[in-house]
PDB file with one MODEL, atoms N, CA, C and O in Angstrom:
MODEL        1
ATOM      1  N   MET A   1      22.393 -14.658   1.500  1.00  0.00           N
ATOM      2  CA  MET A   1      21.521 -14.581   0.348  1.00  0.00           C
ATOM      3  C   MET A   1      20.073 -14.398   0.816  1.00  0.00           C
ATOM      4  O   MET A   1      19.642 -15.028   1.782  1.00  0.00           O
ATOM      5  N   VAL A   2      19.357 -13.566   0.149  1.00  0.00           N
ATOM      6  CA  VAL A   2      17.964 -13.302   0.480  1.00  0.00           C
ATOM      7  C   VAL A   2      17.083 -14.254  -0.318  1.00  0.00           C
ATOM      8  O   VAL A   2      17.216 -14.372  -1.536  1.00  0.00           O
ATOM      9  N   ASP A   3      16.189 -14.926   0.384  1.00  0.00           N
ATOM     10  CA  ASP A   3      15.265 -15.858  -0.264  1.00  0.00           C
ATOM     11  C   ASP A   3      13.839 -15.487   0.123  1.00  0.00           C
ATOM     12  O   ASP A   3      13.333 -15.980   1.131  1.00  0.00           O
ATOM     13  N   PRO A   4      13.175 -14.626  -0.658  1.00  0.00           N
ATOM     14  CA  PRO A   4      11.823 -14.196  -0.321  1.00  0.00           C
ATOM     15  C   PRO A   4      10.823 -15.347  -0.179  1.00  0.00           C
ATOM     16  O   PRO A   4       9.826 -15.213   0.530  1.00  0.00           O
ATOM     17  N   MET A   5      11.077 -16.457  -0.837  1.00  0.00           N
ATOM     18  CA  MET A   5      10.169 -17.599  -0.698  1.00  0.00           C
ATOM     19  C   MET A   5      10.148 -18.098   0.747  1.00  0.00           C
ATOM     20  O   MET A   5       9.095 -18.476   1.259  1.00  0.00           O
ATOM     21  N   LYS A   6      11.310 -18.099   1.403  1.00  0.00           N
ATOM     22  CA  LYS A   6      11.359 -18.508   2.816  1.00  0.00           C
ATOM     23  C   LYS A   6      10.582 -17.528   3.685  1.00  0.00           C
ATOM     24  O   LYS A   6       9.912 -17.936   4.633  1.00  0.00           O
ATOM     25  N   TRP A   7      10.667 -16.232   3.367  1.00  0.00           N
ATOM     26  CA  TRP A   7       9.892 -15.250   4.120  1.00  0.00           C
ATOM     27  C   TRP A   7       8.411 -15.532   3.942  1.00  0.00           C
ATOM     28  O   TRP A   7       7.637 -15.490   4.899  1.00  0.00           O
ATOM     29  N   SER A   8       8.029 -15.819   2.717  1.00  0.00           N
ATOM     30  CA  SER A   8       6.634 -16.086   2.416  1.00  0.00           C
ATOM     31  C   SER A   8       6.127 -17.322   3.164  1.00  0.00           C
ATOM     32  O   SER A   8       5.008 -17.323   3.677  1.00  0.00           O
ATOM     33  N   LEU A   9       6.937 -18.354   3.225  1.00  0.00           N
ATOM     34  CA  LEU A   9       6.538 -19.565   3.929  1.00  0.00           C
ATOM     35  C   LEU A   9       6.315 -19.322   5.413  1.00  0.00           C
ATOM     36  O   LEU A   9       5.469 -19.969   6.030  1.00  0.00           O
ATOM     37  N   LYS A  10       7.065 -18.397   5.986  1.00  0.00           N
ATOM     38  CA  LYS A  10       6.924 -18.066   7.407  1.00  0.00           C
ATOM     39  C   LYS A  10       5.969 -16.900   7.644  1.00  0.00           C
ATOM     40  O   LYS A  10       5.790 -16.453   8.777  1.00  0.00           O
ATOM     41  N   ASP A  11       5.354 -16.410   6.557  1.00  0.00           N
ATOM     42  CA  ASP A  11       4.432 -15.277   6.621  1.00  0.00           C
ATOM     43  C   ASP A  11       5.123 -14.043   7.214  1.00  0.00           C
ATOM     44  O   ASP A  11       4.536 -13.322   8.020  1.00  0.00           O
ATOM     45  N   LEU A  12       6.375 -13.809   6.805  1.00  0.00           N
ATOM     46  CA  LEU A  12       7.133 -12.638   7.247  1.00  0.00           C
ATOM     47  C   LEU A  12       6.973 -11.529   6.233  1.00  0.00           C
ATOM     48  O   LEU A  12       6.775 -11.778   5.044  1.00  0.00           O
ATOM     49  N   ARG A  13       7.059 -10.318   6.707  1.00  0.00           N
ATOM     50  CA  ARG A  13       6.938  -9.169   5.812  1.00  0.00           C
ATOM     51  C   ARG A  13       8.083  -8.203   6.091  1.00  0.00           C
ATOM     52  O   ARG A  13       8.248  -7.725   7.213  1.00  0.00           O
ATOM     53  N   ILE A  14       8.850  -7.932   5.083  1.00  0.00           N
ATOM     54  CA  ILE A  14       9.922  -6.940   5.144  1.00  0.00           C
ATOM     55  C   ILE A  14       9.520  -5.833   4.177  1.00  0.00           C
ATOM     56  O   ILE A  14       9.288  -6.096   2.997  1.00  0.00           O
ATOM     57  N   GLU A  15       9.436  -4.612   4.661  1.00  0.00           N
ATOM     58  CA  GLU A  15       8.978  -3.519   3.810  1.00  0.00           C
ATOM     59  C   GLU A  15       9.971  -2.362   3.838  1.00  0.00           C
ATOM     60  O   GLU A  15      10.666  -2.140   4.830  1.00  0.00           O
ATOM     61  N   GLY A  16      10.017  -1.660   2.773  1.00  0.00           N
ATOM     62  CA  GLY A  16      10.850  -0.467   2.694  1.00  0.00           C
ATOM     63  C   GLY A  16      10.658   0.228   1.361  1.00  0.00           C
ATOM     64  O   GLY A  16      10.198  -0.375   0.392  1.00  0.00           O
ATOM     65  N   THR A  17      11.009   1.483   1.323  1.00  0.00           N
ATOM     66  CA  THR A  17      10.916   2.228   0.071  1.00  0.00           C
ATOM     67  C   THR A  17      12.125   3.146  -0.064  1.00  0.00           C
ATOM     68  O   THR A  17      12.800   3.472   0.913  1.00  0.00           O
ATOM     69  N   TRP A  18      12.366   3.537  -1.266  1.00  0.00           N
ATOM     70  CA  TRP A  18      13.436   4.497  -1.525  1.00  0.00           C
ATOM     71  C   TRP A  18      13.029   5.298  -2.760  1.00  0.00           C
ATOM     72  O   TRP A  18      13.784   5.396  -3.727  1.00  0.00           O
ATOM     73  N   CYS A  19      11.851   5.855  -2.713  1.00  0.00           N
ATOM     74  CA  CYS A  19      11.342   6.511  -3.921  1.00  0.00           C
ATOM     75  C   CYS A  19      10.875   7.943  -3.678  1.00  0.00           C
ATOM     76  O   CYS A  19      10.091   8.479  -4.461  1.00  0.00           O
ATOM     77  N   TYR A  20      11.343   8.562  -2.610  1.00  0.00           N
ATOM     78  CA  TYR A  20      10.892   9.915  -2.325  1.00  0.00           C
ATOM     79  C   TYR A  20      11.996  10.913  -2.639  1.00  0.00           C
ATOM     80  O   TYR A  20      13.171  10.637  -2.396  1.00  0.00           O
ATOM     81  N   PRO A  21      11.626  12.075  -3.180  1.00  0.00           N
ATOM     82  CA  PRO A  21      12.658  13.094  -3.417  1.00  0.00           C
ATOM     83  C   PRO A  21      13.190  13.628  -2.086  1.00  0.00           C
ATOM     84  O   PRO A  21      12.430  13.772  -1.128  1.00  0.00           O
ATOM     85  N   VAL A  22      14.472  13.917  -2.021  1.00  0.00           N
ATOM     86  CA  VAL A  22      15.072  14.377  -0.764  1.00  0.00           C
ATOM     87  C   VAL A  22      14.476  15.693  -0.288  1.00  0.00           C
ATOM     88  O   VAL A  22      14.577  16.020   0.894  1.00  0.00           O
ATOM     89  N   THR A  23      13.867  16.440  -1.168  1.00  0.00           N
ATOM     90  CA  THR A  23      13.300  17.736  -0.783  1.00  0.00           C
ATOM     91  C   THR A  23      12.028  17.608   0.051  1.00  0.00           C
ATOM     92  O   THR A  23      11.576  18.595   0.630  1.00  0.00           O
ATOM     93  N   ILE A  24      11.443  16.416   0.123  1.00  0.00           N
ATOM     94  CA  ILE A  24      10.194  16.248   0.876  1.00  0.00           C
ATOM     95  C   ILE A  24      10.435  16.015   2.369  1.00  0.00           C
ATOM     96  O   ILE A  24       9.520  16.197   3.172  1.00  0.00           O
ATOM     97  N   TRP A  25      11.659  15.612   2.755  1.00  0.00           N
ATOM     98  CA  TRP A  25      11.897  15.218   4.153  1.00  0.00           C
ATOM     99  C   TRP A  25      11.713  16.328   5.172  1.00  0.00           C
ATOM    100  O   TRP A  25      11.205  16.042   6.257  1.00  0.00           O
ATOM    101  N   PRO A  26      12.087  17.570   4.907  1.00  0.00           N
ATOM    102  CA  PRO A  26      11.789  18.611   5.908  1.00  0.00           C
ATOM    103  C   PRO A  26      10.282  18.728   6.188  1.00  0.00           C
ATOM    104  O   PRO A  26       9.871  18.952   7.327  1.00  0.00           O
ATOM    105  N   ARG A  27       9.468  18.574   5.137  1.00  0.00           N
ATOM    106  CA  ARG A  27       8.020  18.629   5.317  1.00  0.00           C
ATOM    107  C   ARG A  27       7.536  17.443   6.147  1.00  0.00           C
ATOM    108  O   ARG A  27       6.714  17.619   7.046  1.00  0.00           O
ATOM    109  N   ILE A  28       8.030  16.244   5.861  1.00  0.00           N
ATOM    110  CA  ILE A  28       7.625  15.055   6.619  1.00  0.00           C
ATOM    111  C   ILE A  28       8.039  15.181   8.075  1.00  0.00           C
ATOM    112  O   ILE A  28       7.249  14.874   8.969  1.00  0.00           O
ATOM    113  N   ILE A  29       9.268  15.630   8.331  1.00  0.00           N
ATOM    114  CA  ILE A  29       9.746  15.811   9.707  1.00  0.00           C
ATOM    115  C   ILE A  29       8.874  16.826  10.442  1.00  0.00           C
ATOM    116  O   ILE A  29       8.545  16.637  11.613  1.00  0.00           O
ATOM    117  N   GLY A  30       8.508  17.890   9.760  1.00  0.00           N
ATOM    118  CA  GLY A  30       7.617  18.882  10.359  1.00  0.00           C
ATOM    119  C   GLY A  30       6.256  18.297  10.703  1.00  0.00           C
ATOM    120  O   GLY A  30       5.699  18.586  11.762  1.00  0.00           O
ATOM    121  N   MET A  31       5.720  17.474   9.806  1.00  0.00           N
ATOM    122  CA  MET A  31       4.422  16.840  10.067  1.00  0.00           C
ATOM    123  C   MET A  31       4.501  15.880  11.253  1.00  0.00           C
ATOM    124  O   MET A  31       3.572  15.796  12.056  1.00  0.00           O
ATOM    125  N   ILE A  32       5.620  15.156  11.357  1.00  0.00           N
ATOM    126  CA  ILE A  32       5.790  14.241  12.484  1.00  0.00           C
ATOM    127  C   ILE A  32       5.850  15.029  13.788  1.00  0.00           C
ATOM    128  O   ILE A  32       5.205  14.661  14.770  1.00  0.00           O
ATOM    129  N   SER A  33       6.627  16.117  13.797  1.00  0.00           N
ATOM    130  CA  SER A  33       6.782  16.891  15.029  1.00  0.00           C
ATOM    131  C   SER A  33       5.467  17.554  15.460  1.00  0.00           C
ATOM    132  O   SER A  33       5.254  17.792  16.648  1.00  0.00           O
ATOM    133  N   LYS A  34       4.593  17.849  14.502  1.00  0.00           N
ATOM    134  CA  LYS A  34       3.292  18.454  14.827  1.00  0.00           C
ATOM    135  C   LYS A  34       2.204  17.389  15.024  1.00  0.00           C
ATOM    136  O   LYS A  34       1.029  17.712  15.195  1.00  0.00           O
ATOM    137  N   ARG A  35       2.615  16.122  14.997  1.00  0.00           N
ATOM    138  CA  ARG A  35       1.693  14.987  15.140  1.00  0.00           C
ATOM    139  C   ARG A  35       0.628  14.960  14.053  1.00  0.00           C
ATOM    140  O   ARG A  35      -0.501  14.536  14.298  1.00  0.00           O
ATOM    141  N   GLN A  36       0.983  15.411  12.852  1.00  0.00           N
ATOM    142  CA  GLN A  36       0.083  15.362  11.709  1.00  0.00           C
ATOM    143  C   GLN A  36       0.337  14.114  10.860  1.00  0.00           C
ATOM    144  O   GLN A  36      -0.427  13.812   9.943  1.00  0.00           O
ATOM    145  N   PHE A  37       1.403  13.403  11.173  1.00  0.00           N
ATOM    146  CA  PHE A  37       1.785  12.202  10.429  1.00  0.00           C
ATOM    147  C   PHE A  37       1.905  11.060  11.424  1.00  0.00           C
ATOM    148  O   PHE A  37       2.730  11.138  12.335  1.00  0.00           O
ATOM    149  N   PRO A  38       1.107   9.992  11.286  1.00  0.00           N
ATOM    150  CA  PRO A  38       1.052   8.917  12.288  1.00  0.00           C
ATOM    151  C   PRO A  38       2.262   7.973  12.213  1.00  0.00           C
ATOM    152  O   PRO A  38       2.124   6.819  11.806  1.00  0.00           O
ATOM    153  N   ILE A  39       3.414   8.449  12.594  1.00  0.00           N
ATOM    154  CA  ILE A  39       4.648   7.659  12.498  1.00  0.00           C
ATOM    155  C   ILE A  39       4.571   6.370  13.318  1.00  0.00           C
ATOM    156  O   ILE A  39       5.196   5.374  12.954  1.00  0.00           O
ATOM    157  N   GLU A  40       3.823   6.375  14.408  1.00  0.00           N
ATOM    158  CA  GLU A  40       3.716   5.179  15.251  1.00  0.00           C
ATOM    159  C   GLU A  40       3.050   4.013  14.518  1.00  0.00           C
ATOM    160  O   GLU A  40       3.204   2.862  14.926  1.00  0.00           O
ATOM    161  N   LYS A  41       2.318   4.295  13.452  1.00  0.00           N
ATOM    162  CA  LYS A  41       1.720   3.224  12.656  1.00  0.00           C
ATOM    163  C   LYS A  41       2.731   2.585  11.701  1.00  0.00           C
ATOM    164  O   LYS A  41       2.494   1.496  11.179  1.00  0.00           O
ATOM    165  N   LEU A  42       3.842   3.257  11.479  1.00  0.00           N
ATOM    166  CA  LEU A  42       4.842   2.756  10.545  1.00  0.00           C
ATOM    167  C   LEU A  42       6.003   2.037  11.223  1.00  0.00           C
ATOM    168  O   LEU A  42       6.590   1.124  10.641  1.00  0.00           O
ATOM    169  N   ILE A  43       6.337   2.437  12.442  1.00  0.00           N
ATOM    170  CA  ILE A  43       7.485   1.866  13.136  1.00  0.00           C
ATOM    171  C   ILE A  43       7.000   0.880  14.182  1.00  0.00           C
ATOM    172  O   ILE A  43       6.258   1.239  15.096  1.00  0.00           O
ATOM    173  N   HIS A  44       7.428  -0.366  14.038  1.00  0.00           N
ATOM    174  CA  HIS A  44       7.007  -1.407  14.968  1.00  0.00           C
ATOM    175  C   HIS A  44       8.046  -1.673  16.048  1.00  0.00           C
ATOM    176  O   HIS A  44       7.706  -2.101  17.151  1.00  0.00           O
ATOM    177  N   GLU A  45       9.300  -1.422  15.732  1.00  0.00           N
ATOM    178  CA  GLU A  45      10.364  -1.681  16.695  1.00  0.00           C
ATOM    179  C   GLU A  45      11.611  -0.906  16.268  1.00  0.00           C
ATOM    180  O   GLU A  45      11.887  -0.764  15.077  1.00  0.00           O
ATOM    181  N   LEU A  46      12.348  -0.413  17.239  1.00  0.00           N
ATOM    182  CA  LEU A  46      13.614   0.257  16.975  1.00  0.00           C
ATOM    183  C   LEU A  46      14.749  -0.659  17.416  1.00  0.00           C
ATOM    184  O   LEU A  46      14.699  -1.242  18.500  1.00  0.00           O
ATOM    185  N   ILE A  47      15.755  -0.781  16.587  1.00  0.00           N
ATOM    186  CA  ILE A  47      16.903  -1.626  16.892  1.00  0.00           C
ATOM    187  C   ILE A  47      18.153  -0.758  16.829  1.00  0.00           C
ATOM    188  O   ILE A  47      18.415  -0.108  15.816  1.00  0.00           O
ATOM    189  N   ASP A  48      18.912  -0.750  17.901  1.00  0.00           N
ATOM    190  CA  ASP A  48      20.162   0.003  17.939  1.00  0.00           C
ATOM    191  C   ASP A  48      21.122  -0.559  16.894  1.00  0.00           C
ATOM    192  O   ASP A  48      21.222  -1.776  16.738  1.00  0.00           O
ATOM    193  N   ALA A  49      21.817   0.303  16.188  1.00  0.00           N
ATOM    194  CA  ALA A  49      22.727  -0.139  15.136  1.00  0.00           C
ATOM    195  C   ALA A  49      23.782  -1.106  15.664  1.00  0.00           C
ATOM    196  O   ALA A  49      24.189  -2.020  14.948  1.00  0.00           O
ATOM    197  N   ASP A  50      24.228  -0.921  16.896  1.00  0.00           N
ATOM    198  CA  ASP A  50      25.238  -1.811  17.478  1.00  0.00           C
ATOM    199  C   ASP A  50      24.692  -3.210  17.753  1.00  0.00           C
ATOM    200  O   ASP A  50      25.464  -4.162  17.871  1.00  0.00           O
ATOM    201  N   ASP A  51      23.378  -3.342  17.854  1.00  0.00           N
ATOM    202  CA  ASP A  51      22.750  -4.631  18.135  1.00  0.00           C
ATOM    203  C   ASP A  51      22.242  -5.342  16.883  1.00  0.00           C
ATOM    204  O   ASP A  51      21.703  -6.444  16.983  1.00  0.00           O
ATOM    205  N   GLY A  52      22.403  -4.741  15.719  1.00  0.00           N
ATOM    206  CA  GLY A  52      21.840  -5.281  14.490  1.00  0.00           C
ATOM    207  C   GLY A  52      22.273  -6.695  14.175  1.00  0.00           C
ATOM    208  O   GLY A  52      21.433  -7.539  13.863  1.00  0.00           O
ATOM    209  N   SER A  53      23.564  -6.976  14.249  1.00  0.00           N
ATOM    210  CA  SER A  53      24.056  -8.322  13.923  1.00  0.00           C
ATOM    211  C   SER A  53      23.521  -9.351  14.903  1.00  0.00           C
ATOM    212  O   SER A  53      23.111 -10.441  14.503  1.00  0.00           O
ATOM    213  N   GLN A  54      23.525  -9.011  16.174  1.00  0.00           N
ATOM    214  CA  GLN A  54      23.025  -9.948  17.196  1.00  0.00           C
ATOM    215  C   GLN A  54      21.531 -10.187  17.008  1.00  0.00           C
ATOM    216  O   GLN A  54      21.068 -11.323  17.109  1.00  0.00           O
ATOM    217  N   ARG A  55      20.791  -9.149  16.741  1.00  0.00           N
ATOM    218  CA  ARG A  55      19.334  -9.296  16.547  1.00  0.00           C
ATOM    219  C   ARG A  55      19.038 -10.153  15.326  1.00  0.00           C
ATOM    220  O   ARG A  55      18.119 -10.971  15.354  1.00  0.00           O
ATOM    221  N   ALA A  56      19.803  -9.976  14.255  1.00  0.00           N
ATOM    222  CA  ALA A  56      19.606 -10.789  13.046  1.00  0.00           C
ATOM    223  C   ALA A  56      19.911 -12.252  13.342  1.00  0.00           C
ATOM    224  O   ALA A  56      19.193 -13.137  12.876  1.00  0.00           O
ATOM    225  N   SER A  57      20.957 -12.517  14.102  1.00  0.00           N
ATOM    226  CA  SER A  57      21.302 -13.891  14.462  1.00  0.00           C
ATOM    227  C   SER A  57      20.218 -14.521  15.323  1.00  0.00           C
ATOM    228  O   SER A  57      19.856 -15.681  15.126  1.00  0.00           O
ATOM    229  N   THR A  58      19.704 -13.759  16.273  1.00  0.00           N
ATOM    230  CA  THR A  58      18.631 -14.259  17.133  1.00  0.00           C
ATOM    231  C   THR A  58      17.388 -14.555  16.313  1.00  0.00           C
ATOM    232  O   THR A  58      16.755 -15.596  16.492  1.00  0.00           O
ATOM    233  N   PHE A  59      17.035 -13.647  15.414  1.00  0.00           N
ATOM    234  CA  PHE A  59      15.864 -13.845  14.560  1.00  0.00           C
ATOM    235  C   PHE A  59      16.029 -15.108  13.722  1.00  0.00           C
ATOM    236  O   PHE A  59      15.105 -15.913  13.599  1.00  0.00           O
ATOM    237  N   SER A  60      17.202 -15.266  13.156  1.00  0.00           N
ATOM    238  CA  SER A  60      17.484 -16.434  12.316  1.00  0.00           C
ATOM    239  C   SER A  60      17.388 -17.733  13.105  1.00  0.00           C
ATOM    240  O   SER A  60      16.922 -18.748  12.587  1.00  0.00           O
ATOM    241  N   ALA A  61      17.837 -17.698  14.376  1.00  0.00           N
ATOM    242  CA  ALA A  61      17.762 -18.901  15.224  1.00  0.00           C
ATOM    243  C   ALA A  61      16.307 -19.225  15.551  1.00  0.00           C
ATOM    244  O   ALA A  61      15.935 -20.397  15.611  1.00  0.00           O
ATOM    245  N   ILE A  62      15.495 -18.216  15.761  1.00  0.00           N
ATOM    246  CA  ILE A  62      14.081 -18.416  16.102  1.00  0.00           C
ATOM    247  C   ILE A  62      13.280 -18.846  14.874  1.00  0.00           C
ATOM    248  O   ILE A  62      12.347 -19.642  14.978  1.00  0.00           O
ATOM    249  N   HIS A  63      13.653 -18.315  13.717  1.00  0.00           N
ATOM    250  CA  HIS A  63      12.939 -18.570  12.463  1.00  0.00           C
ATOM    251  C   HIS A  63      13.889 -19.208  11.451  1.00  0.00           C
ATOM    252  O   HIS A  63      14.345 -18.531  10.529  1.00  0.00           O
ATOM    253  N   PRO A  64      14.196 -20.500  11.605  1.00  0.00           N
ATOM    254  CA  PRO A  64      15.193 -21.144  10.755  1.00  0.00           C
ATOM    255  C   PRO A  64      14.894 -21.089   9.268  1.00  0.00           C
ATOM    256  O   PRO A  64      15.823 -21.151   8.462  1.00  0.00           O
ATOM    257  N   ALA A  65      13.651 -20.977   8.880  1.00  0.00           N
ATOM    258  CA  ALA A  65      13.336 -20.937   7.433  1.00  0.00           C
ATOM    259  C   ALA A  65      13.830 -19.670   6.757  1.00  0.00           C
ATOM    260  O   ALA A  65      13.851 -19.596   5.528  1.00  0.00           O
ATOM    261  N   THR A  66      14.234 -18.657   7.546  1.00  0.00           N
ATOM    262  CA  THR A  66      14.734 -17.410   6.968  1.00  0.00           C
ATOM    263  C   THR A  66      16.219 -17.501   6.618  1.00  0.00           C
ATOM    264  O   THR A  66      16.764 -16.594   5.990  1.00  0.00           O
ATOM    265  N   ARG A  67      16.865 -18.575   7.015  1.00  0.00           N
ATOM    266  CA  ARG A  67      18.297 -18.716   6.725  1.00  0.00           C
ATOM    267  C   ARG A  67      18.542 -18.995   5.282  1.00  0.00           C
ATOM    268  O   ARG A  67      19.692 -19.141   4.868  1.00  0.00           O
TER     269      ARG A  67
ENDMDL
END
């Protein structure tokens, strides 16, 4: 269960969006490849899909208020 109040107490921030039309992605990808879009300001860490469960467990152990 997700409890945003626990995130708030630990000053955690989870962000995401799903509001862009699919037709815009070729333009965004082109801007990234030409270094016209500062993608490095948006991505803080990459997590391999195979490591997702382990990383979530580790995070939860380090930050018990997120459980």
